VOBA-1610 file (N, C-alpha, C; in pm, whole numbers, padded with zeros to 5 digits, always signed):
BEGIN
Met+03656-03050-05155Met+03582-02935-05102Met+03434-02972-05089Pro+03371-02951-04973Pro+03230-02989-04956Pro+03138-02905-05043Gln+03032-02968-05090Gln+02934-02900-05174Gln+02832-02828-05086Ile+02799-02706-05122Ile+02700-02628-05048Ile+02565-02644-05115Asp+02464-02679-05038Asp+02330-02701-05093Asp+02254-02569-05092Tyr+02227-02514-05211Tyr+02154-02388-05223Tyr+02007-02412-05260Ser+01954-02530-05236Ser+01816-02560-05270Ser+01722-02481-05180Thr+01596-02473-05223Thr+01495-02400-05146Thr+01481-02458-05006Ala+01486-02590-04996Ala+01473-02655-04865Ala+01586-02612-04773Ser+01707-02602-04827Ser+01822-02562-04747Ser+01806-02417-04699Ile+01759-02328-04786Ile+01738-02188-04750Ile+01630-02176-04643Gln+01522-02252-04659Gln+01415-02249-04560Gln+01465-02296-04424Glu+01550-02400-04426Glu+01604-02453-04300Glu+01694-02350-04233Arg+01773-02278-04311Arg+01860-02176-04255Arg+01777-02064-04190Lys+01669-02025-04256Lys+01585-01920-04200Lys+01518-01967-04073Arg+01472-02094-04072Arg+01407-02150-03954Arg+01506-02153-03836Arg+01628-02194-03863Arg+01728-02203-03757Arg+01766-02064-03705Ala+01771-01967-03794Ala+01802-01830-03753Ala+01695-01777-03659Asn+01568-01803-03694Asn+01457-01760-03608Asn+01462-01830-03473Glu+01493-01960-03477Glu+01499-02038-03354Glu+01613-01989-03263Leu+01729-01962-03323Leu+01844-01914-03247Leu+01814-01778-03184Leu+01754-01689-03261Leu+01720-01557-03209Leu+01614-01565-03100Ser+01517-01654-03118Ser+01413-01671-03015Ser+01475-01711-02882Asn+01567-01807-02886Asn+01634-01852-02764Asn+01717-01740-02702Leu+01783-01663-02789Leu+01866-01553-02741Leu+01781-01446-02672Phe+01669-01409-02735Phe+01583-01305-02678Phe+01517-01351-02548Gln+01492-01483-02536Gln+01434-01535-02411Gln+01531-01517-02295Ile+01661-01522-02328Ile+01764-01502-02225Ile+01781-01353-02193Leu+01789-01271-02299Leu+01816-01129-02281Leu+01693-01049-02238Glu+01577-01085-02294Glu+01452-01012-02264Glu+01343-01111-02226Pro+01356-01177-02110Pro+01260-01281-02072Pro+01118-01231-02054Lys+01101-01103-02021Lys+00966-01049-01996Lys+00901-00996-02123Gln+00977-00985-02231Gln+00924-00929-02355Gln+00889-01041-02454Lys+00764-01044-02497Lys+00721-01145-02593Lys+00752-01098-02734Ile+00832-01174-02806Ile+00872-01138-02942Ile+00824-01248-03036Asp+00722-01216-03115Asp+00662-01316-03203Asp+00753-01353-03319Asn+00814-01252-03380Asn+00901-01278-03495Asn+01038-01215-03468Pro+01134-01295-03421Pro+01266-01241-03385Pro+01338-01171-03501Leu+01323-01224-03623Leu+01390-01162-03737Leu+01335-01022-03763Asp+01203-01009-03755Asp+01141-00877-03774Asp+01184-00781-03665Phe+01187-00831-03541Phe+01227-00747-03427Phe+01370-00698-03443Leu+01461-00790-03479Leu+01602-00754-03494Leu+01621-00656-03609Ala+01550-00681-03720Ala+01561-00591-03835Ala+01517-00450-03798Asn+01408-00442-03722Asn+01358-00310-03680Asn+01458-00238-03591Glu+01518-00313-03496Glu+01614-00253-03404Glu+01739-00204-03478Leu+01784-00282-03575Leu+01906-00248-03647Leu+01884-00137-03749Cys+01765-00136-03809Cys+01740-00046-03922Cys+01677+00087-03885Lys+01611+00094-03771Lys+01533+00215-03743Lys+01619+00339-03729Lys+01740+00325-03676Lys+01826+00442-03658Lys+01875+00499-03789Ile+01892+00412-03889Ile+01942+00459-04017Ile+01828+00501-04110Phe+01711+00439-04095Phe+01599+00473-04181Phe+01505+00576-04118Asp+01497+00574-03984Asp+01407+00666-03915Asp+01477+00719-03791Pro+01554+00828-03803Pro+01631+00880-03691Pro+01546+00933-03577Gly+01418+00957-03601Gly+01326+00993-03494Gly+01354+01127-03429Glu+01408+01123-03306Glu+01419+01243-03223Glu+01519+01346-03276Glu+01614+01302-03357Glu+01716+01395-03406Glu+01655+01485-03512Ser+01576+01584-03472Ser+01500+01665-03566Ser+01587+01752-03655Tyr+01709+01787-03608Tyr+01795+01869-03693Tyr+01829+01800-03823Leu+01819+01666-03826Leu+01849+01591-03947Leu+01748+01618-04058Lys+01628+01657-04019Lys+01521+01677-04117Lys+01550+01795-04210Asn+01631+01887-04165Asn+01663+02005-04245Asn+01801+01995-04310Thr+01847+01870-04326Thr+01976+01845-04391Thr+01955+01746-04506Lys+02064+01708-04569Lys+02060+01609-04678Lys+02071+01468-04622Phe+02008+01447-04507Phe+02017+01317-04439Phe+01981+01201-04532Ala+01873+01214-04607Ala+01829+01104-04695Ala+01936+01072-04800Asp+02003+01175-04851Asp+02109+01153-04950Asp+02228+01080-04886Tyr+02264+01120-04765Tyr+02375+01055-04696Tyr+02340+00909-04665Arg+02218+00888-04618Arg+02173+00751-04588Arg+02175+00664-04712Asp+02123+00716-04823Asp+02119+00637-04947Asp+02260+00606-04997Ala+02352+00701-04978Ala+02491+00677-05019Ala+02552+00565-04936Leu+02524+00566-04805Leu+02577+00462-04718Leu+02522+00325-04757Leu+02393+00320-04784Leu+02331+00192-04822Leu+02387+00140-04954Glu+02418+00230-05046Glu+02481+00187-05172Glu+02619+00129-05146Ile+02692+00189-05055Ile+02825+00139-05018Ile+02814-00002-04959Val+02714-00021-04874Val+02694-00152-04812Val+02656-00256-04918Lys+02572-00218-05013Lys+02534-00310-05120Lys+02655-00351-05204Ile+02741-00254-05232Ile+02864-00283-05307Ile+02953-00378-05226Thr+02958-00355-05095Thr+03040-00441-05008Thr+02993-00585-05014Tyr+02861-00606-05010Tyr+02807-00742-05019Tyr+02825-00799-05159Arg+02804-00715-05260Arg+02816-00763-05399Arg+02958-00812-05428Glu+03056-00744-05368Glu+03195-00783-05389Glu+03247-00875-05278Asn+03154-00913-05187Asn+03185-01008-05080Asn+03305-00963-04996Arg+03301-00837-04952Arg+03414-00781-04877Arg+03381-00750-04731Gln+03260-00789-04686Gln+03222-00757-04548Gln+03311-00829-04446Lys+03354-00951-04477Lys+03441-01024-04385Lys+03578-00957-04378Ala+03627-00910-04493Ala+03757-00843-04496Ala+03755-00716-04411Leu+03640-00647-04409Leu+03628-00527-04327Leu+03637-00563-04179Thr+03568-00668-04139Thr+03573-00713-04000Thr+03715-00750-03960Glu+03783-00821-04049Glu+03920-00863-04020Glu+04015-00745-04011Ser+03989-00642-04091Ser+04078-00524-04091Ser+04069-00447-03960Leu+03957-00463-03888Leu+03938-00391-03762Leu+03967-00479-03641Ala+04017-00600-03667Ala+04039-00696-03558Ala+04141-00647-03456Asp+04236-00564-03499Asp+04339-00517-03406Asp+04305-00382-03343Met+04179-00344-03353Met+04135-00217-03293Met+04136-00230-03140Pro+04215-00149-03071Pro+04224-00159-02924Pro+04091-00130-02856Glu+04068-00193-02742Glu+03946-00169-02666Glu+03936-00023-02622Asp+04050+00037-02595Asp+04050+00178-02554Asp+03993+00267-02664Asp+04023+00234-02790Asp+03971+00313-02902Asp+03820+00293-02916Ile+03775+00170-02897Ile+03632+00140-02904Ile+03558+00217-02796Phe+03613+00214-02674Phe+03550+00285-02562Phe+03550+00435-02586Ala+03659+00487-02642Ala+03670+00631-02668Ala+03565+00677-02769Ile+03542+00594-02872Ile+03440+00627-02972Ile+03302+00630-02907Phe+03273+00529-02826Phe+03143+00522-02759Phe+03124+00641-02665Gln+03227+00671-02589Gln+03221+00783-02494Gln+03204+00916-02567Asn+03277+00931-02677Asn+03269+01052-02759Asn+03128+01069-02816Met+03069+00957-02859Met+02935+00961-02917Met+02831+01000-02812Gln+02842+00944-02692Gln+02749+00975-02585Gln+02754+01124-02548Lys+02874+01176-02537Lys+02892+01317-02502Lys+02841+01408-02612Leu+02872+01373-02737Leu+02832+01457-02850Leu+02681+01458-02868Asn+02616+01344-02846Asn+02471+01337-02862Asn+02399+01436-02770Gln+02453+01456-02652Gln+02394+01552-02559Gln+02412+01695-02610Arg+02524+01721-02673Arg+02553+01855-02723Arg+02475+01888-02849Leu+02445+01785-02929Leu+02382+01809-03058Leu+02237+01855-03047Thr+02179+01846-02929Thr+02042+01895-02912Thr+02037+02046-02940Tyr+02151+02112-02929Tyr+02155+02256-02959Tyr+02122+02283-03105Leu+02153+02188-03193Leu+02125+02206-03335Leu+01976+02209-03365Asp+01896+02160-03272Asp+01751+02159-03291Asp+01689+02297-03270Lys+01762+02386-03205Lys+01706+02517-03173Lys+01688+02601-03299Asn+01572+02665-03307Asn+01542+02756-03417Asn+01563+02899-03368His+01677+02955-03399His+01713+03088-03346His+01643+03200-03426Lys+01566+03281-03354Lys+01501+03394-03420Lys+01604+03495-03468Thr+01708+03512-03388Thr+01817+03603-03425Thr+01949+03528-03414Ile+02026+03530-03521Ile+02158+03466-03519Ile+02261+03573-03485Asn+02304+03574-03360Asn+02402+03673-03314Asn+02535+03604-03284Lys+02629+03681-03234Lys+02763+03626-03208Lys+02759+03515-03104Lys+02669+03524-03007Lys+02657+03420-02906Lys+02621+03287-02970Val+02529+03290-03064Val+02489+03168-03135Val+02607+03114-03217Ile+02675+03204-03288Ile+02788+03163-03370Ile+02899+03102-03283Asp+02922+03162-03166Asp+03024+03108-03074Asp+02988+02966-03031Ser+02861+02940-03012Ser+02817+02805-02975Ser+02846+02706-03087Tyr+02826+02751-03211Tyr+02856+02666-03326Tyr+03006+02650-03345Phe+03083+02754-03310Phe+03229+02742-03311Phe+03273+02630-03217Ser+03205+02619-03105Ser+03237+02516-03006Ser+03198+02377-03056Leu+03084+02370-03125Leu+03033+02241-03172Leu+03110+02183-03291Tyr+03148+02269-03384Tyr+03208+02219-03510Tyr+03330+02130-03487Pro+03427+02170-03402Pro+03542+02082-03379Pro+03505+01951-03312Glu+03405+01953-03222Glu+03362+01830-03156Glu+03303+01733-03257Ile+03219+01784-03347Ile+03161+01700-03452Ile+03272+01649-03543Ser+03367+01736-03575Ser+03479+01698-03663Ser+03561+01586-03602Asn+03585+01594-03472Asn+03665+01490-03404Asn+03596+01355-03411Phe+03464+01356-03389Phe+03390+01229-03397Phe+03384+01180-03542Phe+03365+01274-03634Phe+03368+01240-03777Phe+03500+01171-03811Glu+03610+01224-03760Glu+03742+01167-03789Glu+03751+01023-03739Arg+03697+00997-03620Arg+03704+00862-03563Arg+03621+00762-03644Val+03496+00798-03676Val+03407+00700-03741Val+03437+00686-03890Thr+03492+00790-03952Thr+03520+00784-04095Thr+03643+00699-04124Leu+03723+00672-04023Leu+03839+00587-04040Leu+03796+00447-04089Gln+03686+00398-04035Gln+03633+00268-04078Gln+03587+00273-04224Leu+03526+00384-04261Leu+03482+00403-04399Leu+03602+00407-04493Phe+03708+00472-04451Phe+03831+00478-04528Phe+03890+00339-04547Gly+03885+00259-04439Gly+03933+00121-04449Gly+03853+00040-04549Leu+03721+00058-04548Leu+03635-00014-04641Leu+03664+00026-04785Lys+03685+00155-04808Lys+03716+00202-04942Lys+03844+00139-04993Arg+03946+00130-04909Arg+04073+00070-04950Arg+04058-00080-04975Ile+03973-00145-04897Ile+03946-00288-04919Ile+03877-00309-05053Leu+03779-00223-05083Leu+03709-00232-05212Leu+03803-00199-05328Asp+03907-00122-05300Asp+04007-00091-05402Asp+04108-00205-05420Gly+04092-00312-05339Gly+04179-00429-05354Gly+04296-00435-05259Glu+04299-00345-05161Glu+04410-00344-05065Glu+04379-00432-04944Ser+04485-00472-04874Ser+04473-00541-04746Ser+04524-00445-04640Ile+04441-00414-04542Ile+04474-00305-04449Ile+04434-00344-04307Thr+04507-00295-04209Thr+04473-00318-04069Thr+04437-00184-04004Tyr+04373-00192-03889Tyr+04335-00071-03818Tyr+04459+00010-03778Ser+04564-00059-03737Ser+04687+00010-03698Ser+04744+00091-03813Gln+04735+00035-03933Gln+04784+00107-04051Gln+04693+00225-04084Leu+04562+00206-04067Leu+04467+00314-04095Leu+04492+00434-04004Lys+04525+00408-03879Lys+04544+00516-03782Lys+04662+00606-03814Leu+04750+00560-03902Leu+04865+00641-03941Leu+04827+00752-04037Ser+04706+00743-04093Ser+04661+00841-04192Ser+04610+00968-04125Lys+04629+01080-04193Lys+04575+01207-04148Lys+04434+01225-04201Leu+04355+01305-04131Leu+04217+01330-04173Leu+04211+01381-04317Ser+04296+01475-04350Ser+04294+01531-04486Ser+04325+01426-04591Asp+04413+01331-04557Asp+04450+01226-04652Asp+04332+01136-04683Tyr+04262+01091-04579Tyr+04154+00997-04611Tyr+04026+01065-04656Val+04006+01191-04620Val+03891+01263-04676Val+03912+01282-04827Asn+04033+01323-04865Asn+04063+01341-05008Asn+04055+01210-05083Ser+04097+01101-05021Ser+04089+00970-05084Ser+03943+00927-05104Leu+03861+00948-05002Leu+03720+00908-05010Leu+03644+00990-05114Lys+03688+01112-05139Lys+03622+01196-05238Lys+03642+01146-05381Thr+03732+01051-05400Thr+03760+01001-05536Thr+03668+00887-05577Arg+03584+00840-05484Arg+03497+00725-05517Arg+03351+00762-05494Pro+03263+00729-05591Pro+03120+00759-05576Pro+03063+00702-05446Phe+02963+00768-05393Phe+02893+00735-05270Phe+02979+00769-05147Phe+03105+00731-05145Phe+03193+00772-05037Phe+03208+00925-05037Ser+03219+00980-05157Ser+03239+01124-05170Ser+03122+01203-05113Glu+02999+01153-05132Glu+02882+01223-05080Glu+02884+01232-04928Leu+02938+01128-04865Leu+02938+01123-04719Leu+03043+01214-04656Val+03154+01237-04725Val+03260+01320-04665Val+03259+01463-04717Gln+03173+01492-04813Gln+03168+01626-04871Gln+03144+01736-04766Pro+03060+01711-04664Pro+03033+01819-04566Pro+03153+01854-04478Met+03256+01770-04477Met+03372+01797-04391Met+03462+01901-04455Asn+03465+02020-04394Asn+03551+02128-04443Asn+03670+02142-04349Ile+03783+02090-04393Ile+03901+02086-04307Ile+03953+02227-04278Thr+03940+02318-04373Thr+03982+02456-04351Thr+03904+02519-04236Val+03773+02498-04235Val+03688+02551-04128Val+03728+02490-03994Arg+03748+02358-03992Arg+03787+02291-03867Arg+03920+02345-03815Asn+04019+02353-03904Asn+04151+02400-03863Asn+04148+02545-03814Ala+04071+02627-03886Ala+04063+02768-03850Ala+04004+02788-03711Ile+03899+02714-03680Ile+03835+02726-03548Ile+03929+02677-03438Val+03993+02563-03462Val+04083+02504-03362Val+04203+02593-03334His+04256+02657-03440His+04380+02734-03426His+04357+02886-03426Gly+04234+02927-03408Gly+04205+03069-03395Gly+04213+03148-03524Gly+04186+03081-03636Gly+04193+03150-03765Gly+04057+03190-03820Asn+03961+03210-03732Asn+03827+03249-03775Asn+03800+03395-03733Ala+03758+03474-03830Ala+03733+03617-03805Ala+03587+03649-03834Val+03515+03697-03734Val+03373+03729-03747Val+03355+03876-03782Asn+03273+03902-03884Asn+03241+04040-03921Asn+03093+04063-03893Pro+03058+04127-03780Pro+02917+04145-03744Pro+02843+04241-03836Ile+02915+04323-03911Ile+02849+04416-04002Ile+02796+04344-04126Thr+02883+04262-04187Thr+02842+04186-04306Thr+02780+04052-04268Arg+02787+04018-04137Arg+02735+03891-04086Arg+02800+03775-04160Thr+02932+03783-04170Thr+03009+03677-04235Thr+03124+03633-04144Ile+03178+03517-04176Ile+03292+03463-04102Ile+03398+03420-04204Lys+03521+03462-04181Lys+03631+03420-04267Lys+03715+03317-04191Phe+03727+03196-04250Phe+03804+03088-04190Phe+03935+03075-04268Thr+04046+03080-04197Thr+04177+03074-04262Thr+04268+02974-04190Asp+04326+02882-04267Asp+04430+02795-04212Asp+04557+02811-04296Lys+04653+02722-04283Lys+04781+02737-04352Lys+04768+02724-04504Arg+04664+02654-04550Arg+04654+02623-04693Arg+04551+02706-04768Ala+04446+02747-04700Ala+04337+02813-04774Ala+04253+02899-04680Ser+04158+02969-04739Ser+04060+03046-04661Ser+03924+03034-04728Val+03822+03043-04648Val+03686+03036-04700Val+03599+03130-04618Thr+03506+03198-04684Thr+03417+03292-04616Thr+03273+03241-04626Met+03202+03244-04514Met+03063+03200-04509Met+02978+03304-04438Ser+02852+03309-04474Ser+02756+03388-04396Ser+02724+03313-04268Tyr+02665+03383-04172Tyr+02625+03317-04048Tyr+02537+03195-04079Glu+02438+03218-04166Glu+02340+03112-04197Glu+02407+02992-04264Asp+02500+03020-04355Asp+02568+02911-04425Asp+02654+02829-04330Phe+02716+02895-04235Phe+02799+02822-04138Phe+02714+02733-04049Ile+02600+02784-04007Ile+02510+02702-03925Ile+02462+02580-04002Gln+02425+02601-04129Gln+02380+02489-04210Gln+02494+02390-04235Ala+02615+02442-04257Ala+02731+02355-04280Ala+02758+02268-04158Thr+02738+02324-04039Thr+02758+02247-03915Thr+02654+02137-03904Arg+02531+02170-03938Arg+02423+02070-03933Arg+02446+01959-04035Glu+02493+01996-04154Glu+02519+01896-04257Glu+02632+01802-04214Leu+02734+01857-04151Leu+02844+01774-04102Leu+02794+01678-03994Ala+02710+01728-03905Ala+02653+01643-03800Ala+02567+01532-03861Ser+02492+01566-03964Ser+02404+01469-04030Ser+02484+01359-04098Ala+02587+01397-04173Ala+02671+01299-04241Ala+02745+01211-04139Thr+02791+01273-04030Thr+02861+01199-03925Thr+02769+01097-03860Tyr+02645+01138-03836Tyr+02544+01048-03779Tyr+02529+00924-03867Val+02517+00945-03997Val+02498+00834-04091Val+02621+00744-04094Ile+02739+00803-04105Ile+02863+00724-04112Ile+02880+00639-03987Ser+02840+00692-03872Ser+02856+00618-03746Ser+02769+00493-03741His+02674+00482-03835His+02585+00366-03838His+02620+00268-03951Leu+02744+00273-03997Leu+02788+00180-04102Leu+02769+00035-04059Asp+02810+00001-03939Asp+02799-00138-03891Asp+02653-00181-03884Ser+02566-00092-03834Ser+02423-00123-03826Ser+02363-00143-03965Ala+02408-00061-04061Ala+02356-00072-04198Ala+02396-00206-04261Ile+02519-00251-04234Ile+02565-00381-04285Ile+02479-00493-04229Lys+02453-00489-04099Lys+02371-00593-04035Lys+02225-00582-04077Cys+02177-00459-04094Cys+02038-00435-04135Cys+02009-00500-04270Ile+02096-00476-04367Ile+02075-00532-04501Ile+02085-00684-04498Phe+02176-00738-04416Phe+02190-00883-04406Phe+02064-00947-04348Ile+02013-00888-04238Ile+01892-00943-04175Ile+01772-00933-04268Asn+01762-00822-04341Asn+01650-00808-04435Asn+01660-00907-04550Phe+01784-00943-04587Phe+01802-01047-04689Phe+01748-01180-04638Ile+01780-01214-04513Ile+01730-01339-04455Ile+01578-01337-04447Arg+01521-01222-04409Arg+01375-01210-04400Arg+01308-01230-04535Ser+01377-01194-04643Ser+01318-01203-04777Ser+01318-01345-04831Leu+01392-01435-04765Leu+01397-01573-04812Leu+01259-01639-04795Pro+01225-01735-04882Pro+01093-01801-04871Pro+01081-01880-04742Asn+00959-01887-04689Asn+00935-01963-04566Asn+00926-02112-04597
//
């Protein structure tokens, strides 16, 4: 078995080669843009969405920072246990149609989520109906992106899993599974399956007098005020936003590790 040289000189050479490779790549992709430090540029591009969401102002009034920190802890655990390669391999059989569907779903949803930025002076039935429309859409995207998180959790639990096997799971199954492990549980907590099912299947009853909504599905019922439902929708959108950036967070931490190496 060949010996790996972990000396300072070897680390410096790896960092130099990474910068050189990225410089050549950026010259091809962005010939008109001068990039002095490719590693810094790449780190900023990968990390800014997870650390500084910018325009998505609705995130500011949610537990976005808690969701982000939970995701970063998950990524750190993944690196500590050296399971990032296993995650990539588990998704190797993911069909291109599924990848395209996720991207298309994200593009469409991003346009709709601007509604969450609105500060309604009066929360009436029209506003609630708009949130009724949004909640299932956010839930559907949550279901797609959380599947990868579920796969990672099973890998960290010592299992070997493929994307095809993951797709056989129901949303309720993997949400309940993710709730059993720290940090994963924080990210899926905003997903209320009863609320999602009730809206999809017409089990939501609005009471304009008490300004409450009763959500009922086959297994349970839950009652929320108008304000609580709006906040619950925003929290779900916030957690979904963070989960959708799992891949970027993995690459962000890796690039920052390379940047931290001595010159």
